[in-house]
N, C-alpha and C positions, 0 to 999 in steps of 0.2 A: 745566071744564077750563083749562090754564093758557097760558100765551101763549108755550111755547116750540115754535120755527119753524124745522125742521131740512134745511129747503131754500132754494134758491137759488144752489144751490154750482155754478156753471155748469162751472165748469175739470176735476170728480168725473165731469162728463157725461162729455164732451169725450174725455177718461182711460179710466173706462171702457169707452168706447160702439168707440175708437181698440184698444186692447187687446183684444179680443175679433174683430174686429172684425179684422184686423194673425195676430191665433189663427189663427182660420179662413182666410184667405187666407192663411197662410203653408203652410197645408197641404196646398188643394186648388193652388195655383198659376194661377188660371184663362188661358188656356190660347185657349177656344175661346166662343164663344158663352150656349153651357148655360154653364158653367163662368160667369160674370160672372155672368149673370141665375140663379142658385142661389147664389150669395155677395148679391147686390143684393140680395134680397128676404130674408136672415138680418141682410143689413145696414139696416135699414127694421127688423126688428122691435128689437135691441137696442138700434136708436138710442129707439128708441120706448121703450120701458123703463128704460131712465137718464136720459132725461129726467127724463118720471117718479116715477124714484130721489133722485133731488138737485137734478134743473129745480125743474120744477111738479107739479103735486099733483096735479092734474088730478080721476083720479079719486075723492078724500078729499074736493077739494070736489065735485063731482057728491052723490058719497056722503052726508056732511056731515052733514042732517040726521037722518037713519036713522043714520049711524053716532053719531052725535049726543046724541041717544035709547038707545039701544041702550047707551052707555060713556059715562057723564055722566062717568064719575070717572076719564077716559084725558088724556091732549092729542094732541088725534086730527092734526100737525099735527107732532107728534116722531119721527125717526125709528124709534124701534124698531116702534113703533103703523102705520107702513106697513106693516108687514108685516100683510099685513090676513086674514087666513088663521090667521094664530097670530094675531089679537087675535081675531076672530070664535070659534076654537076655543080659546081659552083656556088658548093653550101658557103654562106659569108661567116665569121669570126669564126669560135675554139670550135676543131670539128667533131670535141667528148658530148659541142650541148649545139648537136646540129638533130631536125628532126627525122635525121637518117641511122642517127649511131642513137638517140635517145627508142630509135622504133627496134632496131636491132640488139640493145639493151635487155628490152618487155619480149622478144622475142627467146632470150638466151634464161631470163627470166621466168618464165615464162614454161619452157623448155624442160627446167632442174625441179620445179614445181610438179609439174605429170610424168616428173621419171620417182620422182621423191613416193608424192600419192600413190601412183601405181604400180611400183615393188613392192609397196606397205603387204599391196589388196590381196599377191600375189603372195603375197611370202605367208598371209595368213590365210589362205587356201591350199597352199605347200603344206602349211600344218596339219589341216585337217582335211585335207589330203581330198579335194573338191575342187573342182574348176570355178578358178578363177571368176567370178562373175562380178564383183562390184565394184567401186569407183571407178575410176573412167572405165574401167570392163564392161560395164552396162554400155557402153554407148558401141569400142571398137575392139576389136580383137590382141591391137598388138599398140597399145599405148604407151605402151615402156621401149618400142623402136623409133615407134614416130617420136616421144623425146627428143631421143638421139637428131634425131632427124633437124628439127624444128630449131632444137641447138646448135648445130651446126650453121643452117640455113640463115645464126644468128649470128655468126661472126665469120660467113662468108661477107653478111649485108656491109657487117662493121669494120672487114678490113680482108678484100677477096687479096685470094694469090696464084698466079696458074697453080701451083702444083692442088692449091686445096678448091678451085674453082670442078680443078683434073680430075679431082678424085673424092669430089661429090658422089656423081652420079653410080659413080662407081659401091661407090659403099652403103648408096641407097639400094641398088642391086644386092650385096651385101648381107643388108637385114633382113633382107625381103627374102632373098633363100635362106637362113638364119629364120625365119616366123614359121617358113612354109616348112619346114626341117622341126621346127617345135611346135606347129599346128598336127602333124602325121605325130609324133608322140602320145602329144596328146589322146588322139586319135585311137592312137594304140590304146591307149592306157582307160584314156576313162569312156566310150564305145560309143555309142546310144548321145549319152551325153553330154557333150559334145560337139554330136553332132548338130544334138539340137540348137544347141550356143551357136551354134560357128555359121545356122540357119539365117535363126535369127536376127547377129546380129553382126555389124560389120568389119569388114579390114580391118581398115587403116579411117576414115574415117572416119567423123558421128552421124548419126542422120540428117542434121541439119544440113552441115557440110557436102556432103552429099547431093543428087539429082535421082540416082537410084544405087539401090543396095550395089555395092559389090562383095565381088563371087571372087576370091582372088587365092 
């Protein structure tokens, strides 16, 4: 190994975290406490990610013994080798152009597009005082939370860290709880109209992606 150290770039931590959090904020435009909670848990994930990506490589330090013995020829603290999945799978060339990195970017992009479309459909429905059934809500009941999960999954493929890997199932659980609370509020407000919608629409996966109708 050589003495390359591509971390300690705290301005990049701030800039990248602020960019993605503001990007999500611009789509959600949080008004309710549920909106703020959903944005808050996503923001925590993003901050933890970029702290390790540019600030302090905690995961690399914790795994340095195994990484050094498994990959003695590489500089563990270079930015390129921080893409641990690319390193482990021995992807050649610049990891930013590897199939895994491209796939992760597609997931992140898909998640933000879904978030934007879902929020617009939800906003229009709320403005008119009706159940959101248009756009992505035609296919699943919680596309806005599904979008956040897809974005986080994309980041995990791109730059997995121990904190974000541990946070991911917890955040999925949090979004599931938020979705259930939101459904309870919708049932209380819309009554049978929402119950009918719930009976005919999957909770998370569109029909083509689920073998049977979900009942969450």
